Every structure is written in structure tokens, then in C-alpha cells.
C-alpha positions, 0 to 999 in steps of 0.5 A: 648539103643543099640537096639534103636540106631540100629533102628534109624540108620536103619530108617535113611538109609531107609528114604534116600533110599526112598528119592532117589527113589522118587527124581530119579523117579520124575526127570526121569518122568520130563525128559520123559515129556520134550521129548515132551516139549521144554527142555533138556529131554534126559539130565534130563532122564540121571540125573534121571537114575544116581540118581536111579543108586545109588540104582538100578543096572538096572538104572546104566546099562541103564545109562551106555548104554546112555553114551556108545551110546553118546560116539559112536555118538561123535566118529562117528561125529569126525571121519567122520569130520576128513575123510572129512577134509583129503579128501579135 
């Protein structure tokens, strides 16, 4: 009986992992398509990477690079606007 319980638990974990993989890559592919079509392509790509990041380190790193780049852009925009306002 113990082996059967272990088998069921292992199978459920593998099924969850496969579902995350399929959903993550589907969302990532949809994001790539939305880059050419009207829609939130970059946000969809980040969402797909976040889903894949629960299982894969490469996706987690790539998602972190997107976040760092977005923070750099935000800081550059807000810092430049403060310089423009103070020079007036």
C-alpha cells in the first residue's frame, strides 16, 4: 500500500510540472505573437516567464532581467523629469 501512495504522489507532482510547462510555454508563445499583433505582448511574455520560473532557473533569471530593465527605464524617466523641472 505504501508504494502505491508514493506512486500517486509522484505522479501528481509530475502532472503539475507538465501542466506548468505547457501553460508557461503557451503564454510565452502567445506573448511573442502579441508583439506583432495589437496587445500586451511584453507583459504576456513576462507572465509566461514567471510561470516557467516556478520550475526553471533560466526563466527566473530572464524574468529578473526584464524587471531590472523596467526599473532602470523607470528610474531614468523619473530622474530626467526631475532634472527638467529643477532647471526651469
